[in-house]
Each structure stands twice: as structure tokens, then as C-alpha cells.
C-alpha positions in Angstrom: 11.2 -8.2 22.8 10.0 -11.8 23.3 9.4 -14.4 20.4 6.2 -15.9 19.9 5.2 -18.2 17.0 2.3 -17.0 14.6 -0.1 -19.4 16.2 0.7 -18.3 19.5 0.3 -14.6 18.4 -3.0 -15.1 17.3 -4.1 -17.2 20.3 -2.7 -14.2 22.5 -4.8 -11.8 20.5 -8.0 -13.8 21.2 -7.2 -14.2 24.9 -6.6 -10.2 25.3 -9.5 -9.2 23.2 -12.0 -11.6 24.9 -10.7 -10.2 28.2 -10.9 -6.7 27.1 -14.4 -7.0 25.7 -17.3 -9.5 26.9 -19.1 -9.1 23.6 -16.5 -11.2 22.1 -17.2 -14.8 21.2 -15.4 -17.6 19.4 -17.3 -20.3 17.7 -16.6 -23.0 15.1 -15.7 -26.8 14.9 -13.7 -28.0 17.6 -12.6 -24.7 18.8 -13.4 -25.1 22.3 -12.6 -28.4 23.9 -10.1 -29.3 21.3 -8.7 -25.7 21.1 -8.9 -25.5 17.1 -7.4 -27.8 14.3 -4.3 -25.9 14.4 -4.3 -24.9 18.0 -5.2 -21.2 17.8 -8.0 -21.1 20.2 -6.3 -23.4 22.8 -7.2 -22.1 26.4 -10.3 -20.1 25.6 -12.8 -22.5 26.8 -11.1 -22.8 30.3 -10.5 -19.2 30.7 -14.0 -17.7 29.5 -16.3 -21.0 29.7 -18.8 -22.3 27.2 -21.0 -19.4 27.0 -18.4 -17.5 25.0 -16.4 -20.3 23.2 -18.7 -22.8 21.2 -18.0 -25.8 19.6 -20.5 -25.9 16.5 -21.9 -28.7 14.3 -19.9 -29.5 11.0 -21.9 -26.9 8.9 -20.1 -23.8 7.8 -23.5 -22.2 6.7 -24.7 -22.6 10.3 -21.4 -21.3 11.7 -21.6 -18.0 9.9 -25.6 -17.9 10.0 -25.0 -17.9 13.9 -22.3 -15.5 13.7 -24.4 -13.0 11.7 -27.3 -13.4 14.1 -24.9 -12.6 17.2 -23.3 -9.6 15.3 -26.6 -8.2 14.5 -27.7 -8.5 18.2 -24.7 -6.6 19.7 -21.9 -9.4 20.0 -18.6 -9.6 18.4 -18.2 -12.9 16.9 -15.0 -14.5 15.9 -15.9 -17.5 13.7 -13.3 -20.3 12.4 -13.9 -21.8 9.1 -11.3 -24.8 9.6 -10.1 -24.7 6.0 -10.6 -21.7 3.7 -11.6 -23.9 0.9 -14.9 -24.8 2.9 -16.0 -21.1 2.7 -18.0 -22.1 -0.5 -20.4 -23.8 1.9 -21.3 -20.4 3.8 -20.6 -17.9 0.7 -24.3 -17.2 0.8 -24.3 -16.0 4.4 -21.1 -14.0 3.8 -22.2 -12.3 0.5 -25.8 -11.8 1.0 -26.0 -11.1 4.8 -22.7 -10.1 6.5 -21.6 -8.0 3.7 -24.7 -6.0 3.0 -26.3 -5.6 6.6 -24.6 -2.3 7.2 -25.4 -0.8 4.1 -29.1 -2.3 3.9 -30.1 -0.9 7.1 -28.3 2.4 6.9 -25.9 1.6 10.2 -28.5 0.7 12.3 -27.4 -3.0 12.1 -23.8 -3.9 12.4 -22.1 -6.9 11.2 -18.7 -6.9 13.2 -17.8 -10.4 12.3 -14.3 -11.8 11.9 -14.1 -15.3 9.8 -10.8 -16.7 10.6 -9.7 -19.6 8.1 -6.5 -21.6 7.2 -5.6 -21.1 3.5 -2.8 -21.8 1.0 -0.7 -24.9 -0.2 2.4 -26.3 1.0 0.6 -28.7 3.5 0.5 -31.4 1.0 -3.5 -31.7 1.6 -4.9 -31.9 -2.1 -7.5 -30.2 -4.0 -9.8 -29.4 -1.1 -7.7 -28.0 1.5 -5.0 -26.2 -0.2 -6.6 -23.2 -2.1 -5.9 -19.3 -1.9 -9.3 -18.1 -1.9 -8.8 -14.2 -1.5 -10.0 -13.5 -5.1 -13.3 -15.0 -4.3 -14.1 -12.0 -2.4 -12.6 -9.1 -4.4 -15.8 -8.3 -6.1 -18.0 -8.2 -3.0 -18.7 -4.7 -1.6 -18.7 -4.7 2.4 -16.3 -7.2 3.0 -12.4 -6.8 4.2 -9.9 -9.5 3.7 -6.9 -9.5 5.9 -3.8 -11.6 5.3 -0.9 -11.3 7.6 2.4 -12.7 7.1 4.3 -12.4 10.3 3.4 -13.2 14.1 3.7 -9.4 14.7 1.2 -8.6 12.2 -1.1 -11.6 12.9 -1.7 -10.3 16.5 -2.1 -6.7 15.6 -4.3 -7.1 12.7 -6.6 -9.8 14.6 -7.0 -7.3 17.4 -7.8 -4.7 14.8 -10.4 -7.1 13.1 -12.1 -7.9 16.0 -12.6 -4.4 16.9 -13.7 -3.3 13.5 -17.5 -2.8 12.9 -17.3 -4.5 9.5 -17.2 -8.2 8.5 -13.8 -9.3 7.7 -12.5 -12.6 6.2 -9.0 -13.2 8.1 -6.8 -15.3 6.2 -4.1 -17.6 8.1 -1.7 -19.3 5.6 -1.4 -22.5 7.4 2.4 -22.9 6.4 3.1 -19.8 8.6 1.8 -21.3 12.0 5.0 -22.4 12.8 7.1 -19.2 11.7 8.4 -17.1 14.7 9.1 -13.4 15.4 9.1 -10.5 17.9 5.7 -9.9 19.2 5.0 -7.2 22.1 3.1 -8.5 25.0 0.8 -5.6 25.4 -2.5 -5.6 23.2 -1.9 -3.3 20.1 -4.0 -3.0 16.8 -2.4 -2.1 13.6 -4.1 -0.2 10.7 -6.4 -2.4 8.3 -5.7 -1.3 4.7 -2.2 -0.3 5.2 0.9 -2.1 3.8 4.3 -2.3 4.9 7.5 -1.9 3.3 9.5 -4.9 4.7 12.6 -4.1 2.5 13.6 -1.1 0.9 15.1 -0.9 -2.6 15.5 1.0 -5.8 15.4 -1.3 -8.9 12.3 -3.2 -8.7 9.2 -3.2 -6.6 7.8 -6.6 -5.4 4.2 -6.8 -3.8 3.4 -9.8 -2.2 1.4 -11.1 1.0 1.4 -14.3 3.3 3.8 -17.2 2.7 4.9 -15.8 -0.8 6.2 -12.8 1.0 8.8 -14.8 2.6 9.8 -16.1 -0.6 10.2 -12.6 -1.8 12.3 -11.3 0.8 14.7 -14.4 0.4 14.9 -13.7 -3.2 15.7 -9.9 -2.5 18.3 -11.0 -0.3 20.0 -13.4 -2.8 19.8 -11.0 -5.6 21.2 -8.0 -3.7 24.1 -10.0 -2.7 24.7 -12.0 -6.0 23.6 -9.7 -8.9 23.4 -6.3 -7.2 19.6 -6.0 -8.0 17.9 -3.8 -5.3 14.4 -5.0 -4.4 11.9 -3.3 -2.7 9.6 -5.6 -0.8 6.0 -4.8 0.0 3.8 -6.8 2.4 -0.1 -5.9 1.3 -1.1 -7.2 4.9 -4.7 -6.1 3.7 -5.7 -7.7 0.5 -9.1 -5.7 0.2 -8.7 -2.7 0.2 -5.1 -2.9 -0.6 -2.8 0.1 -0.1 -2.7 1.8 -3.3 -0.6 4.8 -2.2 2.2 2.8 -0.8 2.6 0.6 -4.1 2.3 3.5 -6.4 4.9 5.4 -4.3 7.3 2.5 -4.6 6.5 2.1 -8.6 7.3 5.6 -9.0 10.6 5.2 -7.3 11.7 1.8 -9.0 9.8 1.8 -12.2 9.8 -1.9 -12.4 7.0 -4.4 -10.7 6.8 -7.9 -10.0 3.4 -9.0 -8.4 3.6 -11.9 -6.2 0.4 -14.3 -5.2 -0.2 -17.7 -4.6 -3.5 -18.0 -6.0 -4.3 -18.8 -9.7 -3.4 -16.0 -12.2 -6.8 -15.4 -13.5 -8.7 -12.7 -11.8 -6.3 -12.8 -8.9 -5.3 -9.9 -6.7 -2.5 -9.4 -9.0 -4.8 -8.7 -11.8 -6.4 -5.8 -10.0 -3.2 -4.4 -8.7 -1.6 -4.4 -12.3 -4.6 -2.7 -13.5 -4.4 0.0 -11.1 -0.5 0.7 -11.9 -1.4 0.7 -15.4 -4.2 3.5 -14.8 -2.5 5.5 -12.5 1.4 5.0 -12.8 1.8 3.9 -16.4 4.4 6.7 -17.4 6.6 5.6 -14.3 7.0 2.2 -15.7 10.3 1.2 -17.2 9.2 -2.4 -18.0 5.6 -4.2 -18.3 4.3 -5.4 -14.8 5.3 -9.1 -14.3 2.7 -11.4 -12.5 4.0 -14.5 -10.6 0.8 -16.7 -9.6 0.1 -20.4 -9.4 -1.3 -22.1 -12.6 -4.7 -22.1 -13.4 -5.1 -25.6 -12.1 -6.4 -27.4 -8.8 -3.5 -28.1 -6.5 -2.5 -31.6 -6.8 -1.9 -34.1 -3.9 1.4 -35.3 -4.9 4.3 -33.2 -3.7 5.9 -33.0 -7.2 2.7 -31.8 -8.8 2.0 -29.2 -5.7 5.4 -27.7 -6.1 4.9 -27.4 -9.7 1.7 -25.7 -9.6 2.5 -23.3 -6.6 5.1 -20.5 -7.3 8.4 -20.3 -5.5 11.7 -18.2 -5.3 12.7 -19.6 -8.7 9.6 -18.1 -10.4 9.9 -14.7 -8.5 13.7 -14.5 -9.3 13.0 -15.1 -12.9 10.5 -12.4 -13.1 12.5 -9.8 -11.6 15.4 -10.2 -13.6 12.9 -10.2 -16.7 11.8 -6.6 -15.7 15.4 -5.4 -14.9 16.7 -6.8 -18.4 13.8 -5.3 -20.5 
């Protein structure tokens, strides 16, 4: 199988779905002539023309407002918000229009909108370009949050998201754009809401997503080789709704859980997963659930500050050892 990087996999998904369905349009800041700030939409304007690939003004509210109108009228817009942090500028459109439309009109109006956006730290981009925003949408009925960690999953989940009839926040960790992996050439859709066990294990369950998943896998390999600790690593892939069945099945097997997420600890996806485990698998636990998150502070600009705030392999390994030694 051929190898693509994460960015190329997303670009191929867009090309294939736009060729497959004339209702699919792309809009956002610099997505047409420039090909996107990170190059994900390169070549779309030349192939599909300005009617289907549109540069917009620098207004996130206008981008999602236009996407809502297009979706309500039968199109399938893919809107790019250049950095996830700027979703605050269109939060009202997403929460009060995109998320509620299908419910309010009893299915007579659909909102098949995909909002692609670059999230996460590591880019040394400071306070306004480094946040992980998934928790902002956990409490919003009607919104789905997808967060692929590999090029294979990025392509398959983006295609599935474009085909879905509901509004989807599609998170692309900016530090993954250059990572590579095997990607089939033909179009394929992966199921939304289904996690994947990336590494089987027997002693500890590690649940993660996006960039932190790669740290978790590296830690699992290291602990297996050096300390004979067997970690089962689960990639959420979809953060909302997350795959309870896969997580609980693993917890029943291992009895120990480490939840890893790059967002601040308070109110994060880790808190929700921990609550579900406590409610539905408490008697299977051999140790309290451990949560590994960033600190509850903004992401600083100085590299030493960013590295201090954001969790890494050392924090994950420490948490694993803690539940094993409990």
C-alpha cells in the first residue's frame, strides 16, 4: 500500500468526495487560490472551479453562516476555520443554528456541514493558536466531534463526515500534518463513533486521541520492553460521541485506566470518560482512574512554557506506573 502524509490524505479525501458528489463545496479563508494555510485544499480550485471552492472574508461567523445557509438549501459544505481557537468567533452559528436545525424542523431541514479546523499545541504559536477545543462542544446536543490521529483515519473519517447528514467538527492536530502512513487509493469511509484498539494489552488501558495517541503508543512500547508492563492503547477517533463499548470492554480486561488528552484537565473529555467508567465499570477497577491533561493555564509562547503545560511521554509513563503500583 502507498504512503501519504496526513495532509495529503485529507486533500485526497476532498478531491474524491468533490468528484463523487457535486453538492460538496469548500469555503474558508485562503482555501482557494492559496490552497489553505496548511495546504490541505491545494488543487481544488483548479479542478472544481470558483463556484465550488470559495475564498471568504476574514470572518468566521460569516463562513459558518454561509455554510449553514448552503447546507439548509441542499449543499454539503466543508468549511475551514484556519485555527480551532477562532471557533469562538462562530460559536453562536454552530451552537444555535448548525446543531439545532435538524431537531427544530423534525428532519425537514438538514445541516450536513463539516467544519475542518487545526487544533493543538507544539507549533510554538502561543495563546491564540494552540488550544485543544473539543471540550467546548461536549455539552452541545446535535454536534459530532471527530479527531483522527493517522493519515489512514484522516481520509476515511473525513469522507464519512462529508457524507453524514449532521454537523461535524473535524479536528486536525496541526502537529500531525507531516506524519505519514499507509492510505488506500480508493475512497473509503470509516464509521463515526467507533474507537480502535491500536495496540492490544493486558495490564493497563490507555485511552487517547490525536497527537497524544502517538505519545501513548511510544510509552506502551517502552514500558513493555523495559518494565514488562502491557498497555492496551485505544484511539478514540471520535470524541463525541465516544465509543463506550470499546473502552468498557478494555477496562473489564485490564482493570486499570489512564486517560490522556491534550486539553486542560477541568471539564475535558477525560472527565466524561472517567465518569462513565466509574458508573458502569467501577467493580472492574483495580486502581483509581488516572487522567493526564495539560495544566489549567493558557499555552505560553516560550518553548519551555509550552512544554511544561502540555503533557508528554513522561507524564503518561508516570500515570501508568502509578495505576500498576496501586
